[in-house]
N, CA, C and O atoms as a GROMACS GRO file, in nm:
protein
  456
    1MET      N    1   7.416  -3.657  20.727
    1MET     CA    2   7.308  -3.691  20.816
    1MET      C    3   7.319  -3.840  20.850
    1MET      O    4   7.324  -3.925  20.761
    2GLU      N    5   7.322  -3.869  20.979
    2GLU     CA    6   7.334  -4.007  21.022
    2GLU      C    7   7.198  -4.076  21.022
    2GLU      O    8   7.096  -4.014  21.047
    3LEU      N    9   7.199  -4.206  20.992
    3LEU     CA   10   7.078  -4.287  20.997
    3LEU      C   11   7.053  -4.326  21.142
    3LEU      O   12   7.147  -4.350  21.216
    4LEU      N   13   6.926  -4.333  21.182
    4LEU     CA   14   6.891  -4.365  21.321
    4LEU      C   15   6.880  -4.516  21.342
    4LEU      O   16   6.828  -4.588  21.256
    5THR      N   17   6.930  -4.562  21.456
    5THR     CA   18   6.910  -4.701  21.496
    5THR      C   19   6.815  -4.705  21.615
    5THR      O   20   6.773  -4.602  21.667
    6GLU      N   21   6.783  -4.826  21.657
    6GLU     CA   22   6.696  -4.844  21.773
    6GLU      C   23   6.758  -4.790  21.901
    6GLU      O   24   6.689  -4.780  22.002
    7ASP      N   25   6.885  -4.754  21.900
    7ASP     CA   26   6.952  -4.693  22.015
    7ASP      C   27   6.948  -4.541  22.011
    7ASP      O   28   7.006  -4.476  22.098
    8ALA      N   29   6.880  -4.484  21.913
    8ALA     CA   30   6.872  -4.338  21.901
    8ALA      C   31   6.809  -4.277  22.026
    8ALA      O   32   6.725  -4.338  22.091
    9ASP      N   33   6.851  -4.156  22.057
    9ASP     CA   34   6.798  -4.082  22.172
    9ASP      C   35   6.715  -3.967  22.118
    9ASP      O   36   6.769  -3.868  22.068
   10LEU      N   37   6.583  -3.980  22.128
   10LEU     CA   38   6.490  -3.874  22.090
   10LEU      C   39   6.426  -3.821  22.216
   10LEU      O   40   6.389  -3.899  22.305
   11ARG      N   41   6.413  -3.689  22.226
   11ARG     CA   42   6.359  -3.625  22.346
   11ARG      C   43   6.266  -3.511  22.311
   11ARG      O   44   6.276  -3.450  22.205
   12CYS      N   45   6.174  -3.484  22.405
   12CYS     CA   46   6.088  -3.368  22.388
   12CYS      C   47   6.170  -3.242  22.417
   12CYS      O   48   6.281  -3.251  22.470
   13ALA      N   49   6.115  -3.128  22.384
   13ALA     CA   50   6.185  -3.001  22.402
   13ALA      C   51   6.216  -2.970  22.548
   13ALA      O   52   6.298  -2.883  22.576
   14HIS      N   53   6.152  -3.040  22.640
   14HIS     CA   54   6.177  -3.017  22.783
   14HIS      C   55   6.297  -3.097  22.831
   14HIS      O   56   6.324  -3.102  22.951
   15ASP      N   57   6.370  -3.159  22.739
   15ASP     CA   58   6.498  -3.225  22.757
   15ASP      C   59   6.495  -3.356  22.834
   15ASP      O   60   6.569  -3.447  22.799
   16MET      N   61   6.415  -3.369  22.936
   16MET     CA   62   6.417  -3.492  23.015
   16MET      C   63   6.318  -3.597  22.964
   16MET      O   64   6.328  -3.713  23.002
   17GLY      N   65   6.225  -3.558  22.879
   17GLY     CA   66   6.126  -3.651  22.825
   17GLY      C   67   6.184  -3.736  22.714
   17GLY      O   68   6.209  -3.686  22.604
   18ARG      N   69   6.206  -3.864  22.741
   18ARG     CA   70   6.271  -3.954  22.645
   18ARG      C   71   6.167  -4.038  22.571
   18ARG      O   72   6.076  -4.095  22.631
   19VAL      N   73   6.183  -4.044  22.438
   19VAL     CA   74   6.091  -4.118  22.352
   19VAL      C   75   6.128  -4.266  22.353
   19VAL      O   76   6.245  -4.302  22.335
   20GLY      N   77   6.030  -4.352  22.374
   20GLY     CA   78   6.050  -4.496  22.368
   20GLY      C   79   6.051  -4.543  22.223
   20GLY      O   80   5.951  -4.529  22.153
   21ILE      N   81   6.162  -4.597  22.179
   21ILE     CA   82   6.179  -4.633  22.038
   21ILE      C   83   6.169  -4.785  22.020
   21ILE      O   84   6.223  -4.862  22.098
   22ILE      N   85   6.098  -4.824  21.914
   22ILE     CA   86   6.093  -4.964  21.871
   22ILE      C   87   6.113  -4.965  21.720
   22ILE      O   88   6.042  -4.895  21.648
   23ALA      N   89   6.210  -5.043  21.673
   23ALA     CA   90   6.237  -5.051  21.529
   23ALA      C   91   6.130  -5.135  21.461
   23ALA      O   92   6.095  -5.242  21.510
   24GLY      N   93   6.080  -5.088  21.348
   24GLY     CA   94   5.973  -5.155  21.276
   24GLY      C   95   6.021  -5.250  21.168
   24GLY      O   96   5.940  -5.306  21.095
   25GLN      N   97   6.151  -5.269  21.156
   25GLN     CA   98   6.204  -5.362  21.058
   25GLN      C   99   6.326  -5.432  21.116
   25GLN      O  100   6.391  -5.379  21.207
   26GLY      N  101   6.357  -5.549  21.066
   26GLY     CA  102   6.472  -5.624  21.116
   26GLY      C  103   6.569  -5.665  21.008
   26GLY      O  104   6.663  -5.741  21.033
   27TRP      N  105   6.547  -5.616  20.885
   27TRP     CA  106   6.630  -5.654  20.772
   27TRP      C  107   6.768  -5.589  20.775
   27TRP      O  108   6.869  -5.656  20.753
   28VAL      N  109   6.771  -5.460  20.801
   28VAL     CA  110   6.896  -5.385  20.788
   28VAL      C  111   6.941  -5.337  20.926
   28VAL      O  112   6.864  -5.279  21.002
   29ARG      N  113   7.069  -5.364  20.954
   29ARG     CA  114   7.127  -5.329  21.084
   29ARG      C  115   7.260  -5.259  21.065
   29ARG      O  116   7.328  -5.277  20.964
   30VAL      N  117   7.295  -5.178  21.164
   30VAL     CA  118   7.427  -5.116  21.170
   30VAL      C  119   7.486  -5.160  21.303
   30VAL      O  120   7.434  -5.127  21.409
   31ASN      N  121   7.596  -5.234  21.295
   31ASN     CA  122   7.662  -5.282  21.416
   31ASN      C  123   7.564  -5.359  21.506
   31ASN      O  124   7.561  -5.340  21.627
   32THR      N  125   7.486  -5.446  21.445
   32THR     CA  126   7.384  -5.534  21.506
   32THR      C  127   7.258  -5.463  21.551
   32THR      O  128   7.166  -5.529  21.600
   33ARG      N  129   7.248  -5.332  21.536
   33ARG     CA  130   7.131  -5.256  21.580
   33ARG      C  131   7.043  -5.222  21.460
   33ARG      O  132   7.093  -5.175  21.358
   34ARG      N  133   6.913  -5.245  21.473
   34ARG     CA  134   6.819  -5.223  21.363
   34ARG      C  135   6.803  -5.074  21.331
   34ARG      O  136   6.798  -4.990  21.421
   35LEU      N  137   6.794  -5.044  21.201
   35LEU     CA  138   6.768  -4.906  21.159
   35LEU      C  139   6.621  -4.874  21.177
   35LEU      O  140   6.535  -4.961  21.165
   36LEU      N  141   6.593  -4.747  21.206
   36LEU     CA  142   6.456  -4.700  21.217
   36LEU      C  143   6.406  -4.658  21.080
   36LEU      O  144   6.480  -4.603  20.999
   37VAL      N  145   6.278  -4.686  21.055
   37VAL     CA  146   6.217  -4.650  20.928
   37VAL      C  147   6.091  -4.568  20.953
   37VAL      O  148   6.048  -4.548  21.066
   38GLU      N  149   6.034  -4.521  20.843
   38GLU     CA  150   5.915  -4.437  20.845
   38GLU      C  151   5.810  -4.488  20.943
   38GLU      O  152   5.775  -4.606  20.944
   39ARG      N  153   5.761  -4.398  21.025
   39ARG     CA  154   5.658  -4.413  21.127
   39ARG      C  155   5.708  -4.477  21.257
   39ARG      O  156   5.631  -4.484  21.353
   40ASP      N  157   5.834  -4.523  21.264
   40ASP     CA  158   5.885  -4.576  21.391
   40ASP      C  159   5.882  -4.471  21.503
   40ASP      O  160   5.849  -4.506  21.616
   41PRO      N  161   5.915  -4.343  21.476
   41PRO     CA  162   5.912  -4.243  21.585
   41PRO      C  163   5.773  -4.188  21.617
   41PRO      O  164   5.758  -4.112  21.712
   42GLU      N  165   5.672  -4.226  21.540
   42GLU     CA  166   5.539  -4.167  21.555
   42GLU      C  167   5.452  -4.249  21.651
   42GLU      O  168   5.452  -4.372  21.648
   43GLY      N  169   5.377  -4.179  21.735
   43GLY     CA  170   5.287  -4.246  21.828
   43GLY      C  171   5.359  -4.322  21.937
   43GLY      O  172   5.304  -4.417  21.994
   44ARG      N  173   5.480  -4.282  21.967
   44ARG     CA  174   5.562  -4.349  22.069
   44ARG      C  175   5.547  -4.278  22.203
   44ARG      O  176   5.524  -4.157  22.208
   45PRO      N  177   5.559  -4.354  22.312
   45PRO     CA  178   5.547  -4.293  22.444
   45PRO      C  179   5.668  -4.206  22.479
   45PRO      O  180   5.781  -4.231  22.435
   46ILE      N  181   5.643  -4.104  22.559
   46ILE     CA  182   5.749  -4.018  22.611
   46ILE      C  183   5.744  -4.031  22.763
   46ILE      O  184   5.641  -4.008  22.825
   47ALA      N  185   5.858  -4.068  22.822
   47ALA     CA  186   5.865  -4.085  22.967
   47ALA      C  187   5.957  -3.979  23.027
   47ALA      O  188   6.062  -3.948  22.971
   48GLY      N  189   5.918  -3.925  23.141
   48GLY     CA  190   6.004  -3.834  23.216
   48GLY      C  191   5.993  -3.688  23.184
   48GLY      O  192   6.076  -3.609  23.229
   49CYS      N  193   5.894  -3.646  23.107
   49CYS     CA  194   5.879  -3.504  23.077
   49CYS      C  195   5.846  -3.428  23.206
   49CYS      O  196   5.748  -3.462  23.274
   50PRO      N  197   5.926  -3.327  23.241
   50PRO     CA  198   5.904  -3.253  23.365
   50PRO      C  199   5.801  -3.140  23.354
   50PRO      O  200   5.772  -3.074  23.454
   51ASN      N  201   5.747  -3.118  23.235
   51ASN     CA  202   5.655  -3.007  23.213
   51ASN      C  203   5.517  -3.043  23.268
   51ASN      O  204   5.434  -3.098  23.195
   52ALA      N  205   5.492  -3.013  23.393
   52ALA     CA  206   5.365  -3.050  23.456
   52ALA      C  207   5.318  -2.940  23.549
   52ALA      O  208   5.398  -2.864  23.603
   53GLY      N  209   5.190  -2.931  23.566
   53GLY     CA  210   5.131  -2.832  23.653
   53GLY      C  211   4.980  -2.843  23.649
   53GLY      O  212   4.926  -2.930  23.580
   54PRO      N  213   4.909  -2.756  23.722
   54PRO     CA  214   4.763  -2.764  23.729
   54PRO      C  215   4.693  -2.759  23.593
   54PRO      O  216   4.595  -2.830  23.571
   55THR      N  217   4.742  -2.676  23.502
   55THR     CA  218   4.680  -2.666  23.369
   55THR      C  219   4.777  -2.703  23.258
   55THR      O  220   4.755  -2.670  23.142
   56ILE      N  221   4.885  -2.771  23.295
   56ILE     CA  222   4.989  -2.806  23.198
   56ILE      C  223   4.997  -2.958  23.185
   56ILE      O  224   5.010  -3.030  23.284
   57LYS      N  225   4.987  -3.005  23.061
   57LYS     CA  226   4.998  -3.148  23.033
   57LYS      C  227   5.142  -3.177  22.990
   57LYS      O  228   5.192  -3.114  22.896
   58PRO      N  229   5.208  -3.273  23.056
   58PRO     CA  230   5.343  -3.309  23.011
   58PRO      C  231   5.338  -3.383  22.877
   58PRO      O  232   5.233  -3.433  22.837
   59CYS      N  233   5.449  -3.390  22.810
   59CYS     CA  234   5.458  -3.464  22.685
   59CYS      C  235   5.454  -3.614  22.719
   59CYS      O  236   5.535  -3.662  22.798
   60THR      N  237   5.359  -3.685  22.661
   60THR     CA  238   5.347  -3.829  22.687
   60THR      C  239   5.350  -3.912  22.560
   60THR      O  240   5.359  -4.035  22.568
   61ALA      N  241   5.343  -3.848  22.441
   61ALA     CA  242   5.346  -3.923  22.316
   61ALA      C  243   5.394  -3.833  22.202
   61ALA      O  244   5.377  -3.711  22.204
   62THR      N  245   5.454  -3.897  22.103
   62THR     CA  246   5.496  -3.825  21.983
   62THR      C  247   5.382  -3.824  21.882
   62THR      O  248   5.301  -3.917  21.876
   63LEU      N  249   5.376  -3.719  21.804
   63LEU     CA  250   5.280  -3.706  21.694
   63LEU      C  251   5.357  -3.733  21.564
   63LEU      O  252   5.476  -3.762  21.570
   64PRO      N  253   5.294  -3.724  21.448
   64PRO     CA  254   5.365  -3.755  21.323
   64PRO      C  255   5.492  -3.673  21.301
   64PRO      O  256   5.502  -3.556  21.341
   65VAL      N  257   5.588  -3.736  21.236
   65VAL     CA  258   5.715  -3.671  21.201
   65VAL      C  259   5.686  -3.561  21.099
   65VAL      O  260   5.613  -3.582  21.002
   66GLU      N  261   5.745  -3.444  21.123
   66GLU     CA  262   5.729  -3.332  21.030
   66GLU      C  263   5.838  -3.331  20.923
   66GLU      O  264   5.812  -3.295  20.808
   67LYS      N  265   5.958  -3.371  20.962
   67LYS     CA  266   6.070  -3.382  20.867
   67LYS      C  267   6.173  -3.477  20.925
   67LYS      O  268   6.176  -3.503  21.045
   68GLY      N  269   6.259  -3.529  20.836
   68GLY     CA  270   6.367  -3.615  20.881
   68GLY      C  271   6.367  -3.755  20.824
   68GLY      O  272   6.450  -3.838  20.862
   69TYR      N  273   6.275  -3.782  20.730
   69TYR     CA  274   6.280  -3.910  20.660
   69TYR      C  275   6.365  -3.894  20.534
   69TYR      O  276   6.358  -3.790  20.468
   70SER      N  277   6.444  -3.994  20.501
   70SER     CA  278   6.527  -3.990  20.382
   70SER      C  279   6.439  -3.990  20.257
   70SER      O  280   6.341  -4.063  20.249
   71SER      N  281   6.475  -3.907  20.162
   71SER     CA  282   6.404  -3.908  20.034
   71SER      C  283   6.474  -4.003  19.936
   71SER      O  284   6.428  -4.020  19.822
   72PHE      N  285   6.583  -4.065  19.979
   72PHE     CA  286   6.664  -4.148  19.892
   72PHE      C  287   6.670  -4.294  19.937
   72PHE      O  288   6.661  -4.384  19.854
   73ILE      N  289   6.684  -4.318  20.066
   73ILE     CA  290   6.705  -4.454  20.117
   73ILE      C  291   6.575  -4.510  20.175
   73ILE      O  292   6.509  -4.446  20.257
   74ARG      N  293   6.540  -4.631  20.130
   74ARG     CA  294   6.419  -4.699  20.179
   74ARG      C  295   6.452  -4.844  20.213
   74ARG      O  296   6.541  -4.905  20.154
   75ILE      N  297   6.378  -4.897  20.310
   75ILE     CA  298   6.386  -5.038  20.346
   75ILE      C  299   6.243  -5.092  20.339
   75ILE      O  300   6.154  -5.043  20.408
   76ASP      N  301   6.222  -5.192  20.255
   76ASP     CA  302   6.088  -5.247  20.235
   76ASP      C  303   5.987  -5.138  20.199
   76ASP      O  304   5.871  -5.144  20.239
   77GLY      N  305   6.031  -5.039  20.122
   77GLY     CA  306   5.944  -4.932  20.078
   77GLY      C  307   5.922  -4.820  20.179
   77GLY      O  308   5.854  -4.722  20.149
   78ARG      N  309   5.979  -4.834  20.298
   78ARG     CA  310   5.963  -4.730  20.402
   78ARG      C  311   6.090  -4.647  20.411
   78ARG      O  312   6.201  -4.700  20.415
   79ARG      N  313   6.072  -4.514  20.414
   79ARG     CA  314   6.188  -4.424  20.421
   79ARG      C  315   6.263  -4.442  20.553
   79ARG      O  316   6.203  -4.464  20.658
   80VAL      N  317   6.396  -4.434  20.546
   80VAL     CA  318   6.482  -4.446  20.663
   80VAL      C  319   6.479  -4.315  20.742
   80VAL      O  320   6.469  -4.207  20.683
   81CYS      N  321   6.488  -4.324  20.874
   81CYS     CA  322   6.492  -4.206  20.961
   81CYS      C  323   6.634  -4.150  20.968
   81CYS      O  324   6.731  -4.224  20.982
   82LEU      N  325   6.643  -4.019  20.958
   82LEU     CA  326   6.771  -3.948  20.968
   82LEU      C  327   6.779  -3.874  21.101
   82LEU      O  328   6.678  -3.859  21.171
   83ASP      N  329   6.898  -3.827  21.134
   83ASP     CA  330   6.916  -3.755  21.261
   83ASP      C  331   6.853  -3.616  21.260
   83ASP      O  332   6.870  -3.540  21.355
   84THR      N  333   6.780  -3.583  21.154
   84THR     CA  334   6.707  -3.457  21.146
   84THR      C  335   6.559  -3.476  21.179
   84THR      O  336   6.480  -3.382  21.164
   85VAL      N  337   6.519  -3.595  21.224
   85VAL     CA  338   6.379  -3.622  21.258
   85VAL      C  339   6.330  -3.524  21.364
   85VAL      O  340   6.396  -3.503  21.466
   86THR      N  341   6.215  -3.466  21.338
   86THR     CA  342   6.150  -3.378  21.434
   86THR      C  343   6.000  -3.382  21.411
   86THR      O  344   5.953  -3.408  21.300
   87GLY      N  345   5.925  -3.355  21.517
   87GLY     CA  346   5.780  -3.350  21.510
   87GLY      C  347   5.726  -3.292  21.638
   87GLY      O  348   5.803  -3.251  21.725
   88LEU      N  349   5.595  -3.288  21.651
   88LEU     CA  350   5.532  -3.234  21.770
   88LEU      C  351   5.500  -3.345  21.870
   88LEU      O  352   5.491  -3.462  21.834
   89THR      N  353   5.483  -3.305  21.996
   89THR     CA  354   5.437  -3.395  22.101
   89THR      C  355   5.293  -3.359  22.136
   89THR      O  356   5.237  -3.262  22.083
   90ASP      N  357   5.235  -3.436  22.226
   90ASP     CA  358   5.099  -3.406  22.272
   90ASP      C  359   5.098  -3.316  22.395
   90ASP      O  360   4.993  -3.297  22.457
   91GLY      N  361   5.214  -3.260  22.431
   91GLY     CA  362   5.223  -3.173  22.549
   91GLY      C  363   5.163  -3.035  22.525
   91GLY      O  364   5.129  -2.999  22.412
   92THR      N  365   5.150  -2.958  22.634
   92THR     CA  366   5.094  -2.824  22.623
   92THR      C  367   5.206  -2.720  22.621
   92THR      O  368   5.313  -2.743  22.677
   93PRO      N  369   5.181  -2.606  22.556
   93PRO     CA  370   5.062  -2.574  22.481
   93PRO      C  371   5.056  -2.654  22.351
   93PRO      O  372   5.159  -2.678  22.288
   94PRO      N  373   4.935  -2.697  22.310
   94PRO     CA  374   4.920  -2.782  22.192
   94PRO      C  375   4.980  -2.719  22.067
   94PRO      O  376   4.970  -2.599  22.045
   95GLY      N  377   5.044  -2.802  21.987
   95GLY     CA  378   5.099  -2.757  21.860
   95GLY      C  379   5.226  -2.677  21.869
   95GLY      O  380   5.267  -2.615  21.771
   96THR      N  381   5.292  -2.678  21.985
   96THR     CA  382   5.415  -2.599  21.998
   96THR      C  383   5.535  -2.678  22.048
   96THR      O  384   5.649  -2.640  22.020
   97VAL      N  385   5.514  -2.786  22.121
   97VAL     CA  386   5.626  -2.860  22.182
   97VAL      C  387   5.675  -2.968  22.087
   97VAL      O  388   5.600  -3.056  22.047
   98LYS      N  389   5.802  -2.960  22.052
   98LYS     CA  390   5.860  -3.054  21.956
   98LYS      C  391   5.943  -3.161  22.024
   98LYS      O  392   5.985  -3.148  22.139
   99TYR      N  393   5.966  -3.269  21.950
   99TYR     CA  394   6.066  -3.369  21.987
   99TYR      C  395   6.169  -3.372  21.875
   99TYR      O  396   6.138  -3.338  21.761
  100ASP      N  397   6.292  -3.411  21.910
  100ASP     CA  398   6.397  -3.420  21.809
  100ASP      C  399   6.501  -3.521  21.853
  100ASP      O  400   6.491  -3.581  21.960
  101VAL      N  401   6.602  -3.538  21.770
  101VAL     CA  402   6.708  -3.637  21.792
  101VAL      C  403   6.822  -3.573  21.868
  101VAL      O  404   6.872  -3.467  21.829
  102ARG      N  405   6.864  -3.637  21.975
  102ARG     CA  406   6.983  -3.592  22.050
  102ARG      C  407   7.105  -3.676  22.011
  102ARG      O  408   7.217  -3.625  22.011
  103ALA      N  409   7.084  -3.805  21.977
  103ALA     CA  410   7.193  -3.893  21.933
  103ALA      C  411   7.134  -3.997  21.839
  103ALA      O  412   7.024  -4.048  21.863
  104SER      N  413   7.205  -4.028  21.731
  104SER     CA  414   7.154  -4.118  21.628
  104SER      C  415   7.158  -4.266  21.666
  104SER      O  416   7.085  -4.346  21.608
  105GLY      N  417   7.243  -4.301  21.762
  105GLY     CA  418   7.258  -4.442  21.799
  105GLY      C  419   7.372  -4.510  21.726
  105GLY      O  420   7.404  -4.625  21.756
  106GLN      N  421   7.433  -4.441  21.630
  106GLN     CA  422   7.549  -4.496  21.558
  106GLN      C  423   7.620  -4.381  21.487
  106GLN      O  424   7.562  -4.275  21.465
  107HIS      N  425   7.746  -4.404  21.451
  107HIS     CA  426   7.825  -4.302  21.380
  107HIS      C  427   7.896  -4.359  21.258
  107HIS      O  428   7.994  -4.302  21.211
  108LEU      N  429   7.845  -4.472  21.206
  108LEU     CA  430   7.913  -4.539  21.095
  108LEU      C  431   7.849  -4.509  20.959
  108LEU      O  432   7.920  -4.497  20.859
  109VAL      N  433   7.717  -4.496  20.955
  109VAL     CA  434   7.647  -4.484  20.827
  109VAL      C  435   7.577  -4.350  20.818
  109VAL      O  436   7.504  -4.308  20.908
  110ARG      N  437   7.602  -4.282  20.704
  110ARG     CA  438   7.544  -4.149  20.683
  110ARG      C  439   7.482  -4.143  20.545
  110ARG      O  440   7.521  -4.217  20.454
  111GLN      N  441   7.385  -4.055  20.530
  111GLN     CA  442   7.334  -4.019  20.398
  111GLN      C  443   7.397  -3.885  20.364
  111GLN      O  444   7.389  -3.790  20.442
  112VAL      N  445   7.460  -3.878  20.250
  112VAL     CA  446   7.522  -3.753  20.208
  112VAL      C  447   7.429  -3.684  20.110
  112VAL      O  448   7.386  -3.745  20.012
  113SER      N  449   7.396  -3.559  20.137
  113SER     CA  450   7.310  -3.482  20.048
  113SER      C  451   7.383  -3.450  19.920
  113SER      O  452   7.504  -3.426  19.920
  114ALA      N  453   7.311  -3.451  19.811
  114ALA     CA  454   7.371  -3.420  19.681
  114ALA      C  455   7.380  -3.272  19.660
  114ALA      O  456   7.428  -3.227  19.556
   0.00000   0.00000   0.00000
């Protein structure tokens, strides 16, 4: 599982909705790019979701991460984000539309499961 950097590509299930990422720490970097840590993907804006209509709300924000934080690697006490990060968006129908990682932003550093 690759660790996520600030260049990671996270998208809603409608494929075109891209999550705006901001790294919450500056201590640890991979190839000059900051690693993402716990809560960085949460509450972030989603731009470009095409899921719209009279009674349909497009995805505009991420909700809490459901899975994808490292149980082993931490930075300043916050778990590192892995390329398995996934959670729900605020799009309709509520509680069904997920966001996930399309690209980690780097291919050098991985967490290997035991």
